[in-house]
All heavy atoms as a GROMACS GRO file, in nm:
protein
  630
    1MET      N    1   1.933  -0.802   1.260
    1MET     CA    2   1.804  -0.785   1.196
    1MET      C    3   1.749  -0.919   1.149
    1MET      O    4   1.638  -0.925   1.099
    1MET     CB    5   1.816  -0.689   1.078
    1MET     CG    6   1.682  -0.657   1.021
    1MET     SD    7   1.668  -0.542   0.885
    1MET     CE    8   1.795  -0.427   0.902
    2ASN      N    9   1.819  -1.027   1.167
    2ASN     CA   10   1.773  -1.157   1.120
    2ASN      C   11   1.642  -1.200   1.188
    2ASN      O   12   1.559  -1.264   1.126
    2ASN     CB   13   1.880  -1.263   1.142
    2ASN     CG   14   2.000  -1.240   1.055
    2ASN    OD1   15   1.992  -1.172   0.954
    2ASN    ND2   16   2.113  -1.294   1.094
    3ASN      N   17   1.624  -1.166   1.315
    3ASN     CA   18   1.504  -1.208   1.385
    3ASN      C   19   1.384  -1.118   1.356
    3ASN      O   20   1.272  -1.155   1.384
    3ASN     CB   21   1.530  -1.210   1.536
    3ASN     CG   22   1.626  -1.321   1.574
    3ASN    OD1   23   1.633  -1.422   1.505
    3ASN    ND2   24   1.699  -1.301   1.681
    4ILE      N   25   1.406  -1.003   1.299
    4ILE     CA   26   1.298  -0.908   1.275
    4ILE      C   27   1.216  -0.947   1.152
    4ILE      O   28   1.094  -0.946   1.155
    4ILE     CB   29   1.353  -0.765   1.260
    4ILE    CG1   30   1.412  -0.721   1.393
    4ILE    CG2   31   1.246  -0.669   1.215
    4ILE    CD1   32   1.482  -0.589   1.388
    5ASP      N   33   1.280  -0.984   1.045
    5ASP     CA   34   1.212  -1.013   0.919
    5ASP      C   35   1.242  -1.156   0.876
    5ASP      O   36   1.313  -1.180   0.780
    5ASP     CB   37   1.256  -0.912   0.812
    5ASP     CG   38   1.177  -0.923   0.685
    5ASP    OD1   39   1.062  -0.970   0.690
    5ASP    OD2   40   1.229  -0.882   0.581
    6LYS      N   41   1.185  -1.252   0.946
    6LYS     CA   42   1.215  -1.393   0.921
    6LYS      C   43   1.168  -1.441   0.784
    6LYS      O   44   1.229  -1.527   0.723
    6LYS     CB   45   1.152  -1.479   1.030
    6LYS     CG   46   1.216  -1.461   1.165
    6LYS     CD   47   1.152  -1.549   1.268
    6LYS     CE   48   1.214  -1.523   1.403
    6LYS     NZ   49   1.150  -1.603   1.508
    7ARG      N   50   1.058  -1.386   0.735
    7ARG     CA   51   1.003  -1.431   0.606
    7ARG      C   52   1.047  -1.344   0.490
    7ARG      O   53   0.998  -1.360   0.378
    7ARG     CB   54   0.850  -1.435   0.613
    7ARG     CG   55   0.800  -1.538   0.714
    7ARG     CD   56   0.651  -1.546   0.716
    7ARG     NE   57   0.597  -1.420   0.768
    7ARG     CZ   58   0.472  -1.381   0.750
    7ARG    NH1   59   0.389  -1.454   0.682
    7ARG    NH2   60   0.430  -1.267   0.799
    8ASN      N   61   1.136  -1.249   0.514
    8ASN     CA   62   1.189  -1.160   0.410
    8ASN      C   63   1.079  -1.083   0.336
    8ASN      O   64   1.088  -1.060   0.216
    8ASN     CB   65   1.277  -1.236   0.312
    8ASN     CG   66   1.400  -1.291   0.379
    8ASN    OD1   67   1.458  -1.227   0.466
    8ASN    ND2   68   1.439  -1.411   0.340
    9ARG      N   69   0.978  -1.041   0.407
    9ARG     CA   70   0.869  -0.965   0.346
    9ARG      C   71   0.912  -0.824   0.310
    9ARG      O   72   0.861  -0.765   0.216
    9ARG     CB   73   0.749  -0.959   0.442
    9ARG     CG   74   0.689  -1.092   0.476
    9ARG     CD   75   0.604  -1.144   0.370
    9ARG     NE   76   0.494  -1.051   0.351
    9ARG     CZ   77   0.398  -1.066   0.264
    9ARG    NH1   78   0.396  -1.170   0.188
    9ARG    NH2   79   0.303  -0.976   0.252
   10LEU      N   80   1.006  -0.768   0.386
   10LEU     CA   81   1.048  -0.630   0.362
   10LEU      C   82   1.137  -0.617   0.240
   10LEU      O   83   1.157  -0.507   0.189
   10LEU     CB   84   1.118  -0.573   0.486
   10LEU     CG   85   1.031  -0.566   0.611
   10LEU    CD1   86   1.111  -0.513   0.728
   10LEU    CD2   87   0.908  -0.481   0.588
   11ASP      N   88   1.191  -0.728   0.190
   11ASP     CA   89   1.270  -0.724   0.068
   11ASP      C   90   1.185  -0.687  -0.053
   11ASP      O   91   1.235  -0.636  -0.153
   11ASP     CB   92   1.339  -0.858   0.042
   11ASP     CG   93   1.452  -0.883   0.142
   11ASP    OD1   94   1.502  -0.785   0.202
   11ASP    OD2   95   1.490  -1.000   0.159
   12GLU      N   96   1.056  -0.714  -0.044
   12GLU     CA   97   0.964  -0.686  -0.155
   12GLU      C   98   0.927  -0.538  -0.164
   12GLU      O   99   0.861  -0.497  -0.259
   12GLU     CB  100   0.836  -0.769  -0.136
   12GLU     CG  101   0.860  -0.918  -0.133
   12GLU     CD  102   0.737  -0.994  -0.090
   12GLU    OE1  103   0.628  -0.935  -0.082
   12GLU    OE2  104   0.750  -1.115  -0.063
   13GLU      N  105   0.966  -0.459  -0.065
   13GLU     CA  106   0.934  -0.316  -0.059
   13GLU      C  107   0.784  -0.293  -0.073
   13GLU      O  108   0.736  -0.229  -0.166
   13GLU     CB  109   1.014  -0.237  -0.161
   13GLU     CG  110   1.163  -0.243  -0.135
   13GLU     CD  111   1.243  -0.149  -0.222
   13GLU    OE1  112   1.185  -0.059  -0.285
   13GLU    OE2  113   1.365  -0.167  -0.225
   14VAL      N  114   0.710  -0.346   0.023
   14VAL     CA  115   0.564  -0.338   0.022
   14VAL      C  116   0.512  -0.202   0.067
   14VAL      O  117   0.401  -0.164   0.034
   14VAL     CB  118   0.502  -0.450   0.108
   14VAL    CG1  119   0.528  -0.586   0.046
   14VAL    CG2  120   0.554  -0.446   0.251
   15PHE      N  121   0.593  -0.127   0.143
   15PHE     CA  122   0.552   0.004   0.192
   15PHE      C  123   0.608   0.114   0.103
   15PHE      O  124   0.722   0.106   0.056
   15PHE     CB  125   0.603   0.028   0.335
   15PHE     CG  126   0.536  -0.057   0.438
   15PHE    CD1  127   0.597  -0.172   0.485
   15PHE    CD2  128   0.412  -0.022   0.489
   15PHE    CE1  129   0.536  -0.250   0.580
   15PHE    CE2  130   0.351  -0.100   0.585
   15PHE     CZ  131   0.412  -0.215   0.631
   16THR      N  132   0.527   0.216   0.080
   16THR     CA  133   0.574   0.337   0.012
   16THR      C  134   0.530   0.456   0.096
   16THR      O  135   0.440   0.444   0.180
   16THR     CB  136   0.514   0.350  -0.129
   16THR    OG1  137   0.372   0.348  -0.121
   16THR    CG2  138   0.562   0.238  -0.221
   17TYR      N  139   0.594   0.568   0.073
   17TYR     CA  140   0.555   0.688   0.147
   17TYR      C  141   0.572   0.810   0.058
   17TYR      O  142   0.645   0.808  -0.040
   17TYR     CB  143   0.639   0.703   0.275
   17TYR     CG  144   0.782   0.742   0.251
   17TYR    CD1  145   0.822   0.876   0.262
   17TYR    CD2  146   0.879   0.648   0.219
   17TYR    CE1  147   0.953   0.913   0.240
   17TYR    CE2  148   1.010   0.684   0.197
   17TYR     CZ  149   1.046   0.817   0.208
   17TYR     OH  150   1.177   0.853   0.186
   18ARG      N  151   0.501   0.915   0.096
   18ARG     CA  152   0.519   1.044   0.031
   18ARG      C  153   0.503   1.151   0.137
   18ARG      O  154   0.434   1.132   0.237
   18ARG     CB  155   0.423   1.064  -0.085
   18ARG     CG  156   0.279   1.071  -0.050
   18ARG     CD  157   0.190   1.089  -0.175
   18ARG     NE  158   0.050   1.087  -0.137
   18ARG     CZ  159  -0.018   1.194  -0.099
   18ARG    NH1  160   0.040   1.311  -0.093
   18ARG    NH2  161  -0.146   1.184  -0.066
   19ILE      N  162   0.568   1.262   0.115
   19ILE     CA  163   0.566   1.371   0.210
   19ILE      C  164   0.473   1.479   0.158
   19ILE      O  165   0.487   1.525   0.045
   19ILE     CB  166   0.708   1.427   0.231
   19ILE    CG1  167   0.799   1.315   0.279
   19ILE    CG2  168   0.706   1.542   0.330
   19ILE    CD1  169   0.945   1.350   0.278
   20GLY      N  170   0.377   1.518   0.239
   20GLY     CA  171   0.280   1.618   0.200
   20GLY      C  172   0.310   1.753   0.264
   20GLY      O  173   0.421   1.779   0.310
   21LYS      N  174   0.209   1.837   0.267
   21LYS     CA  175   0.223   1.969   0.329
   21LYS      C  176   0.253   1.953   0.478
   21LYS      O  177   0.210   1.858   0.541
   21LYS     CB  178   0.096   2.049   0.312
   21LYS     CG  179   0.067   2.087   0.169
   21LYS     CD  180  -0.059   2.171   0.162
   21LYS     CE  181  -0.088   2.209   0.018
   21LYS     NZ  182  -0.213   2.286   0.010
   22ASN      N  183   0.324   2.049   0.532
   22ASN     CA  184   0.357   2.052   0.675
   22ASN      C  185   0.431   1.927   0.723
   22ASN      O  186   0.417   1.884   0.837
   22ASN     CB  187   0.230   2.071   0.760
   22ASN     CG  188   0.158   2.198   0.727
   22ASN    OD1  189   0.220   2.299   0.696
   22ASN    ND2  190   0.026   2.193   0.731
   23ASN      N  191   0.505   1.863   0.632
   23ASN     CA  192   0.582   1.741   0.662
   23ASN      C  193   0.495   1.625   0.708
   23ASN      O  194   0.539   1.541   0.785
   23ASN     CB  195   0.692   1.768   0.764
   23ASN     CG  196   0.811   1.835   0.701
   23ASN    OD1  197   0.827   1.833   0.580
   23ASN    ND2  198   0.896   1.895   0.783
   24ASN      N  199   0.371   1.618   0.665
   24ASN     CA  200   0.289   1.501   0.691
   24ASN      C  201   0.342   1.387   0.605
   24ASN      O  202   0.376   1.407   0.488
   24ASN     CB  203   0.142   1.526   0.657
   24ASN     CG  204   0.079   1.627   0.749
   24ASN    OD1  205   0.131   1.656   0.856
   24ASN    ND2  206  -0.033   1.682   0.708
   25VAL      N  207   0.347   1.267   0.661
   25VAL     CA  208   0.396   1.150   0.589
   25VAL      C  209   0.278   1.058   0.564
   25VAL      O  210   0.213   1.012   0.658
   25VAL     CB  211   0.507   1.078   0.667
   25VAL    CG1  212   0.558   0.958   0.588
   25VAL    CG2  213   0.621   1.173   0.698
   26PHE      N  214   0.252   1.028   0.436
   26PHE     CA  215   0.144   0.938   0.397
   26PHE      C  216   0.206   0.802   0.365
   26PHE      O  217   0.288   0.792   0.274
   26PHE     CB  218   0.070   0.993   0.274
   26PHE     CG  219   0.005   1.126   0.300
   26PHE    CD1  220   0.075   1.244   0.280
   26PHE    CD2  221  -0.126   1.131   0.343
   26PHE    CE1  222   0.015   1.367   0.304
   26PHE    CE2  223  -0.187   1.254   0.367
   26PHE     CZ  224  -0.116   1.372   0.348
   27ILE      N  225   0.167   0.699   0.439
   27ILE     CA  226   0.224   0.566   0.423
   27ILE      C  227   0.122   0.476   0.356
   27ILE      O  228   0.006   0.471   0.395
   27ILE     CB  229   0.266   0.508   0.559
   27ILE    CG1  230   0.366   0.601   0.627
   27ILE    CG2  231   0.326   0.369   0.541
   27ILE    CD1  232   0.401   0.562   0.768
   28ALA      N  233   0.169   0.403   0.254
   28ALA     CA  234   0.082   0.311   0.180
   28ALA      C  235   0.140   0.170   0.183
   28ALA      O  236   0.262   0.151   0.188
   28ALA     CB  237   0.068   0.357   0.036
   29PHE      N  238   0.052   0.072   0.181
   29PHE     CA  239   0.088  -0.069   0.177
   29PHE      C  240   0.029  -0.127   0.049
   29PHE      O  241  -0.093  -0.128   0.032
   29PHE     CB  242   0.032  -0.142   0.300
   29PHE     CG  243   0.065  -0.287   0.307
   29PHE    CD1  244   0.191  -0.328   0.346
   29PHE    CD2  245  -0.029  -0.382   0.276
   29PHE    CE1  246   0.221  -0.462   0.354
   29PHE    CE2  247   0.000  -0.516   0.283
   29PHE     CZ  248   0.126  -0.557   0.323
   30HIS      N  249   0.114  -0.170  -0.043
   30HIS     CA  250   0.072  -0.218  -0.175
   30HIS      C  251  -0.015  -0.114  -0.245
   30HIS      O  252  -0.116  -0.147  -0.308
   30HIS     CB  253  -0.003  -0.350  -0.166
   30HIS     CG  254   0.084  -0.467  -0.133
   30HIS    ND1  255   0.179  -0.516  -0.218
   30HIS    CD2  256   0.091  -0.543  -0.021
   30HIS    CE1  257   0.239  -0.619  -0.163
   30HIS    NE2  258   0.189  -0.637  -0.042
   31GLY      N  259   0.020   0.013  -0.231
   31GLY     CA  260  -0.049   0.119  -0.300
   31GLY      C  261  -0.172   0.173  -0.232
   31GLY      O  262  -0.230   0.272  -0.275
   32LYS      N  263  -0.215   0.111  -0.121
   32LYS     CA  264  -0.333   0.157  -0.050
   32LYS      C  265  -0.290   0.232   0.076
   32LYS      O  266  -0.218   0.177   0.160
   32LYS     CB  267  -0.420   0.037  -0.011
   32LYS     CG  268  -0.549   0.076   0.055
   32LYS     CD  269  -0.634  -0.046   0.082
   32LYS     CE  270  -0.765  -0.003   0.145
   32LYS     NZ  271  -0.848  -0.119   0.177
   33GLU      N  272  -0.334   0.357   0.087
   33GLU     CA  273  -0.294   0.439   0.201
   33GLU      C  274  -0.350   0.382   0.331
   33GLU      O  275  -0.469   0.354   0.342
   33GLU     CB  276  -0.344   0.582   0.182
   33GLU     CG  277  -0.289   0.679   0.284
   33GLU     CD  278  -0.327   0.820   0.251
   33GLU    OE1  279  -0.281   0.870   0.146
   33GLU    OE2  280  -0.403   0.878   0.329
   34ILE      N  281  -0.260   0.364   0.429
   34ILE     CA  282  -0.302   0.304   0.555
   34ILE      C  283  -0.282   0.393   0.676
   34ILE      O  284  -0.345   0.373   0.778
   34ILE     CB  285  -0.230   0.170   0.580
   34ILE    CG1  286  -0.080   0.189   0.577
   34ILE    CG2  287  -0.276   0.065   0.481
   34ILE    CD1  288  -0.001   0.069   0.624
   35LYS      N  289  -0.192   0.492   0.665
   35LYS     CA  290  -0.166   0.576   0.781
   35LYS      C  291  -0.111   0.711   0.738
   35LYS      O  292  -0.038   0.721   0.641
   35LYS     CB  293  -0.066   0.507   0.874
   35LYS     CG  294  -0.041   0.583   1.002
   35LYS     CD  295   0.029   0.499   1.105
   35LYS     CE  296   0.046   0.580   1.231
   35LYS     NZ  297   0.010   0.511   1.349
   36ILE      N  298  -0.146   0.813   0.815
   36ILE     CA  299  -0.090   0.947   0.798
   36ILE      C  300  -0.022   0.983   0.929
   36ILE      O  301  -0.082   0.976   1.036
   36ILE     CB  302  -0.200   1.051   0.767
   36ILE    CG1  303  -0.273   1.013   0.639
   36ILE    CG2  304  -0.138   1.189   0.755
   36ILE    CD1  305  -0.396   1.098   0.612
   37VAL      N  306   0.106   1.018   0.920
   37VAL     CA  307   0.183   1.054   1.038
   37VAL      C  308   0.206   1.204   1.036
   37VAL      O  309   0.248   1.259   0.934
   37VAL     CB  310   0.318   0.978   1.040
   37VAL    CG1  311   0.394   1.007   1.166
   37VAL    CG2  312   0.296   0.828   1.024
   38LYS      N  313   0.179   1.270   1.150
   38LYS     CA  314   0.188   1.416   1.156
   38LYS      C  315   0.275   1.460   1.273
   38LYS      O  316   0.302   1.383   1.364
   38LYS     CB  317   0.048   1.476   1.175
   38LYS     CG  318  -0.050   1.444   1.067
   38LYS     CD  319  -0.186   1.501   1.099
   38LYS     CE  320  -0.288   1.463   0.993
   38LYS     NZ  321  -0.421   1.517   1.023
   39GLY      N  322   0.317   1.584   1.270
   39GLY     CA  323   0.383   1.648   1.382
   39GLY      C  324   0.521   1.592   1.416
   39GLY      O  325   0.599   1.558   1.328
   40LYS      N  326   0.547   1.582   1.545
   40LYS     CA  327   0.677   1.536   1.593
   40LYS      C  328   0.706   1.392   1.551
   40LYS      O  329   0.819   1.357   1.522
   40LYS     CB  330   0.685   1.547   1.745
   40LYS     CG  331   0.688   1.688   1.795
   40LYS     CD  332   0.698   1.693   1.946
   40LYS     CE  333   0.695   1.836   1.996
   40LYS     NZ  334   0.702   1.842   2.143
   41GLU      N  335   0.602   1.312   1.548
   41GLU     CA  336   0.618   1.172   1.507
   41GLU      C  337   0.664   1.164   1.362
   41GLU      O  338   0.749   1.082   1.326
   41GLU     CB  339   0.486   1.098   1.527
   41GLU     CG  340   0.497   0.948   1.515
   41GLU     CD  341   0.365   0.878   1.546
   41GLU    OE1  342   0.259   0.943   1.542
   41GLU    OE2  343   0.369   0.758   1.571
   42ALA      N  344   0.611   1.251   1.277
   42ALA     CA  345   0.651   1.256   1.137
   42ALA      C  346   0.796   1.302   1.123
   42ALA      O  347   0.871   1.247   1.041
   42ALA     CB  348   0.559   1.347   1.058
   43ASP      N  349   0.835   1.399   1.205
   43ASP     CA  350   0.974   1.447   1.201
   43ASP      C  351   1.071   1.336   1.241
   43ASP      O  352   1.176   1.318   1.179
   43ASP     CB  353   0.992   1.567   1.294
   43ASP     CG  354   0.915   1.690   1.245
   43ASP    OD1  355   0.887   1.697   1.124
   43ASP    OD2  356   0.884   1.776   1.329
   44LYS      N  357   1.035   1.258   1.343
   44LYS     CA  358   1.120   1.146   1.386
   44LYS      C  359   1.130   1.041   1.276
   44LYS      O  360   1.237   0.986   1.250
   44LYS     CB  361   1.065   1.082   1.513
   44LYS     CG  362   1.081   1.166   1.636
   44LYS     CD  363   1.021   1.095   1.757
   44LYS     CE  364   1.024   1.183   1.880
   44LYS     NZ  365   0.962   1.116   1.997
   45LEU      N  366   1.017   1.012   1.211
   45LEU     CA  367   1.016   0.913   1.104
   45LEU      C  368   1.102   0.959   0.987
   45LEU      O  369   1.182   0.881   0.933
   45LEU     CB  370   0.873   0.887   1.056
   45LEU     CG  371   0.858   0.791   0.938
   45LEU    CD1  372   0.911   0.653   0.973
   45LEU    CD2  373   0.714   0.784   0.894
   46LEU      N  374   1.091   1.084   0.947
   46LEU     CA  375   1.170   1.135   0.835
   46LEU      C  376   1.320   1.131   0.868
   46LEU      O  377   1.402   1.102   0.781
   46LEU     CB  378   1.126   1.276   0.799
   46LEU     CG  379   0.989   1.286   0.733
   46LEU    CD1  380   0.948   1.431   0.717
   46LEU    CD2  381   0.988   1.214   0.600
   47THR      N  382   1.354   1.156   0.993
   47THR     CA  383   1.494   1.147   1.035
   47THR      C  384   1.543   1.003   1.024
   47THR      O  385   1.653   0.978   0.974
   47THR     CB  386   1.509   1.197   1.180
   47THR    OG1  387   1.464   1.332   1.187
   47THR    CG2  388   1.654   1.190   1.224
   48ARG      N  389   1.461   0.908   1.069
   48ARG     CA  390   1.500   0.767   1.059
   48ARG      C  391   1.516   0.723   0.914
   48ARG      O  392   1.607   0.648   0.880
   48ARG     CB  393   1.396   0.677   1.126
   48ARG     CG  394   1.404   0.679   1.277
   48ARG     CD  395   1.311   0.579   1.338
   48ARG     NE  396   1.358   0.444   1.310
   48ARG     CZ  397   1.290   0.335   1.340
   48ARG    NH1  398   1.172   0.344   1.397
   48ARG    NH2  399   1.340   0.216   1.312
   49ILE      N  400   1.428   0.773   0.827
   49ILE     CA  401   1.436   0.737   0.686
   49ILE      C  402   1.562   0.795   0.622
   49ILE      O  403   1.630   0.728   0.545
   49ILE     CB  404   1.309   0.784   0.611
   49ILE    CG1  405   1.190   0.698   0.653
   49ILE    CG2  406   1.328   0.779   0.461
   49ILE    CD1  407   1.056   0.747   0.602
   50GLN      N  408   1.595   0.918   0.656
   50GLN     CA  409   1.715   0.982   0.601
   50GLN      C  410   1.842   0.915   0.649
   50GLN      O  411   1.941   0.910   0.576
   50GLN     CB  412   1.717   1.130   0.636
   50GLN     CG  413   1.611   1.210   0.563
   50GLN     CD  414   1.601   1.352   0.613
   50GLN    OE1  415   1.663   1.388   0.712
   50GLN    NE2  416   1.522   1.434   0.543
   51GLN      N  417   1.841   0.862   0.770
   51GLN     CA  418   1.959   0.796   0.826
   51GLN      C  419   1.969   0.650   0.788
   51GLN      O  420   2.070   0.585   0.817
   51GLN     CB  421   1.960   0.809   0.978
   51GLN     CG  422   1.978   0.950   1.026
   51GLN     CD  423   1.965   0.962   1.177
   51GLN    OE1  424   1.923   0.870   1.245
   51GLN    NE2  425   2.002   1.079   1.229
   52ALA      N  426   1.868   0.595   0.723
   52ALA     CA  427   1.866   0.454   0.685
   52ALA      C  428   1.976   0.425   0.583
   52ALA      O  429   1.999   0.503   0.490
   52ALA     CB  430   1.730   0.416   0.627
   53GLU      N  431   2.043   0.313   0.603
   53GLU     CA  432   2.153   0.275   0.515
   53GLU      C  433   2.105   0.195   0.394
   53GLU      O  434   2.165   0.201   0.288
   53GLU     CB  435   2.256   0.195   0.593
   53GLU     CG  436   2.322   0.275   0.703
   53GLU     CD  437   2.419   0.193   0.785
   53GLU    OE1  438   2.441   0.075   0.752
   53GLU    OE2  439   2.472   0.248   0.883
   54THR      N  440   1.998   0.118   0.411
   54THR     CA  441   1.948   0.034   0.303
   54THR      C  442   1.797   0.055   0.286
   54THR      O  443   1.731   0.112   0.372
   54THR     CB  444   1.973  -0.116   0.331
   54THR    OG1  445   1.898  -0.154   0.447
   54THR    CG2  446   2.121  -0.144   0.353
   55ALA      N  447   1.746   0.005   0.176
   55ALA     CA  448   1.602   0.012   0.151
   55ALA      C  449   1.525  -0.070   0.253
   55ALA      O  450   1.413  -0.036   0.291
   55ALA     CB  451   1.570  -0.036   0.010
   56LYS      N  452   1.587  -0.178   0.300
   56LYS     CA  453   1.522  -0.263   0.400
   56LYS      C  454   1.506  -0.188   0.532
   56LYS      O  455   1.407  -0.206   0.602
   56LYS     CB  456   1.602  -0.391   0.421
   56LYS     CG  457   1.529  -0.496   0.499
   56LYS     CD  458   1.601  -0.628   0.492
   56LYS     CE  459   1.520  -0.736   0.559
   56LYS     NZ  460   1.578  -0.868   0.542
   57ASP      N  461   1.601  -0.101   0.566
   57ASP     CA  462   1.590  -0.020   0.687
   57ASP      C  463   1.473   0.078   0.676
   57ASP      O  464   1.403   0.103   0.774
   57ASP     CB  465   1.720   0.057   0.712
   57ASP     CG  466   1.836  -0.034   0.749
   57ASP    OD1  467   1.810  -0.147   0.797
   57ASP    OD2  468   1.951   0.007   0.730
   58VAL      N  469   1.452   0.133   0.558
   58VAL     CA  470   1.339   0.223   0.536
   58VAL      C  471   1.209   0.145   0.552
   58VAL      O  472   1.115   0.191   0.617
   58VAL     CB  473   1.346   0.290   0.396
   58VAL    CG1  474   1.220   0.369   0.366
   58VAL    CG2  475   1.469   0.378   0.386
   59GLN      N  476   1.202   0.026   0.492
   59GLN     CA  477   1.082  -0.057   0.503
   59GLN      C  478   1.054  -0.093   0.648
   59GLN      O  479   0.939  -0.093   0.692
   59GLN     CB  480   1.099  -0.185   0.419
   59GLN     CG  481   1.098  -0.161   0.270
   59GLN     CD  482   0.964  -0.113   0.220
   59GLN    OE1  483   0.862  -0.176   0.242
   59GLN    NE2  484   0.965   0.000   0.154
   60LEU      N  485   1.158  -0.123   0.724
   60LEU     CA  486   1.142  -0.157   0.865
   60LEU      C  487   1.088  -0.038   0.944
   60LEU      O  488   0.999  -0.054   1.028
   60LEU     CB  489   1.275  -0.205   0.923
   60LEU     CG  490   1.272  -0.248   1.068
   60LEU    CD1  491   1.177  -0.364   1.088
   60LEU    CD2  492   1.412  -0.287   1.114
   61ALA      N  493   1.138   0.081   0.917
   61ALA     CA  494   1.090   0.201   0.986
   61ALA      C  495   0.942   0.224   0.956
   61ALA      O  496   0.863   0.256   1.045
   61ALA     CB  497   1.173   0.322   0.946
   62LEU      N  498   0.904   0.206   0.830
   62LEU     CA  499   0.763   0.225   0.791
   62LEU      C  500   0.675   0.117   0.853
   62LEU      O  501   0.562   0.145   0.896
   62LEU     CB  502   0.750   0.225   0.639
   62LEU     CG  503   0.817   0.342   0.567
   62LEU    CD1  504   0.813   0.320   0.416
   62LEU    CD2  505   0.752   0.474   0.604
   63ALA      N  506   0.724  -0.006   0.859
   63ALA     CA  507   0.647  -0.115   0.918
   63ALA      C  508   0.626  -0.091   1.068
   63ALA      O  509   0.516  -0.114   1.120
   63ALA     CB  510   0.718  -0.248   0.896
   64LYS      N  511   0.728  -0.044   1.136
   64LYS     CA  512   0.716  -0.020   1.279
   64LYS      C  513   0.620   0.093   1.310
   64LYS      O  514   0.545   0.086   1.408
   64LYS     CB  515   0.853   0.011   1.339
   64LYS     CG  516   0.938  -0.113   1.356
   64LYS     CD  517   1.068  -0.081   1.425
   64LYS     CE  518   1.148  -0.207   1.450
   64LYS     NZ  519   1.271  -0.180   1.527
   65ILE      N  520   0.620   0.197   1.230
   65ILE     CA  521   0.533   0.312   1.258
   65ILE      C  522   0.387   0.278   1.229
   65ILE      O  523   0.297   0.330   1.294
   65ILE     CB  524   0.578   0.438   1.180
   65ILE    CG1  525   0.520   0.564   1.242
   65ILE    CG2  526   0.538   0.431   1.035
   65ILE    CD1  527   0.593   0.612   1.361
   66THR      N  528   0.361   0.186   1.136
   66THR     CA  529   0.222   0.150   1.106
   66THR      C  530   0.164   0.058   1.211
   66THR      O  531   0.044   0.054   1.229
   66THR     CB  532   0.210   0.082   0.968
   66THR    OG1  533   0.293  -0.032   0.965
   66THR    CG2  534   0.246   0.178   0.858
   67GLY      N  535   0.249  -0.018   1.277
   67GLY     CA  536   0.200  -0.107   1.381
   67GLY      C  537   0.134  -0.230   1.323
   67GLY      O  538   0.161  -0.272   1.212
   68ASN      N  539   0.043  -0.287   1.400
   68ASN     CA  540  -0.023  -0.411   1.362
   68ASN      C  541  -0.158  -0.377   1.298
   68ASN      O  542  -0.260  -0.372   1.363
   68ASN     CB  543  -0.043  -0.497   1.487
   68ASN     CG  544  -0.099  -0.633   1.456
   68ASN    OD1  545  -0.102  -0.675   1.341
   68ASN    ND2  546  -0.144  -0.703   1.558
   69PHE      N  547  -0.158  -0.353   1.168
   69PHE     CA  548  -0.281  -0.313   1.101
   69PHE      C  549  -0.343  -0.425   1.020
   69PHE      O  550  -0.458  -0.419   0.983
   69PHE     CB  551  -0.255  -0.193   1.008
   69PHE     CG  552  -0.179  -0.228   0.884
   69PHE    CD1  553  -0.245  -0.258   0.767
   69PHE    CD2  554  -0.041  -0.232   0.884
   69PHE    CE1  555  -0.176  -0.291   0.653
   69PHE    CE2  556   0.029  -0.265   0.771
   69PHE     CZ  557  -0.038  -0.295   0.656
   70LYS      N  558  -0.267  -0.530   0.992
   70LYS     CA  559  -0.315  -0.636   0.906
   70LYS      C  560  -0.338  -0.762   0.991
   70LYS      O  561  -0.249  -0.808   1.058
   70LYS     CB  562  -0.210  -0.663   0.797
   70LYS     CG  563  -0.260  -0.744   0.682
   70LYS     CD  564  -0.159  -0.731   0.568
   70LYS     CE  565  -0.192  -0.819   0.452
   70LYS     NZ  566  -0.313  -0.786   0.386
   71HIS      N  567  -0.460  -0.814   0.985
   71HIS     CA  568  -0.495  -0.924   1.073
   71HIS      C  569  -0.527  -1.054   1.000
   71HIS      O  570  -0.564  -1.152   1.062
   71HIS     CB  571  -0.614  -0.885   1.160
   71HIS     CG  572  -0.586  -0.766   1.244
   71HIS    ND1  573  -0.509  -0.771   1.358
   71HIS    CD2  574  -0.621  -0.636   1.230
   71HIS    CE1  575  -0.499  -0.650   1.410
   71HIS    NE2  576  -0.566  -0.566   1.334
   72GLY      N  577  -0.520  -1.057   0.869
   72GLY     CA  578  -0.542  -1.179   0.794
   72GLY      C  579  -0.683  -1.199   0.744
   72GLY      O  580  -0.710  -1.293   0.671
   73ASN      N  581  -0.777  -1.116   0.787
   73ASN     CA  582  -0.914  -1.136   0.741
   73ASN      C  583  -0.953  -1.039   0.630
   73ASN      O  584  -1.068  -1.026   0.595
   73ASN     CB  585  -1.011  -1.119   0.859
   73ASN     CG  586  -1.003  -0.983   0.922
   73ASN    OD1  587  -0.914  -0.906   0.891
   73ASN    ND2  588  -1.095  -0.955   1.014
   74GLU      N  589  -0.852  -0.972   0.571
   74GLU     CA  590  -0.879  -0.881   0.461
   74GLU      C  591  -0.904  -0.960   0.332
   74GLU      O  592  -0.854  -1.070   0.316
   74GLU     CB  593  -0.760  -0.787   0.438
   74GLU     CG  594  -0.734  -0.692   0.553
   74GLU     CD  595  -0.649  -0.753   0.663
   74GLU    OE1  596  -0.596  -0.865   0.644
   74GLU    OE2  597  -0.634  -0.690   0.767
   75LYS      N  598  -0.982  -0.902   0.244
   75LYS     CA  599  -1.006  -0.966   0.115
   75LYS      C  600  -0.880  -0.957   0.030
   75LYS      O  601  -0.809  -0.857   0.033
   75LYS     CB  602  -1.123  -0.898   0.044
   75LYS     CG  603  -1.254  -0.920   0.112
   75LYS     CD  604  -1.367  -0.855   0.033
   75LYS     CE  605  -1.498  -0.879   0.102
   75LYS     NZ  606  -1.609  -0.817   0.030
   76SER      N  607  -0.854  -1.060  -0.045
   76SER     CA  608  -0.735  -1.059  -0.131
   76SER      C  609  -0.757  -0.967  -0.250
   76SER      O  610  -0.870  -0.948  -0.297
   76SER     CB  611  -0.703  -1.200  -0.180
   76SER     OG  612  -0.810  -1.249  -0.258
   77GLN      N  613  -0.648  -0.910  -0.300
   77GLN     CA  614  -0.657  -0.819  -0.413
   77GLN      C  615  -0.672  -0.900  -0.541
   77GLN      O  616  -0.603  -0.998  -0.561
   77GLN     CB  617  -0.533  -0.732  -0.420
   77GLN     CG  618  -0.517  -0.643  -0.302
   77GLN     CD  619  -0.389  -0.562  -0.310
   77GLN    OE1  620  -0.312  -0.575  -0.404
   77GLN    NE2  621  -0.365  -0.480  -0.209
   78LYS      N  622  -0.762  -0.858  -0.626
   78LYS     CA  623  -0.783  -0.932  -0.752
   78LYS      C  624  -0.728  -0.855  -0.867
   78LYS      O  625  -0.716  -0.743  -0.875
   78LYS     CB  626  -0.932  -0.957  -0.772
   78LYS     CG  627  -0.986  -1.053  -0.672
   78LYS     CD  628  -1.130  -1.083  -0.701
   78LYS     CE  629  -1.184  -1.183  -0.599
   78LYS     NZ  630  -1.320  -1.217  -0.622
   0.00000   0.00000   0.00000
């Protein structure tokens, strides 16, 4: 996993999630909701989260499912 998180961003636990009705997974980045995962994809994600050995593994699973959503041109939080 050394090559995956070179800047140790996932140690900060920037992603959070909550499970809603019908096993929908709501994923947030720094408290702002960025993605809703539904259906079979949500079931796979919940399985990966349950099988995760460390908090960093959970963060990695959430980061992978969100994809490339941040491009650097977002306004900074004040």
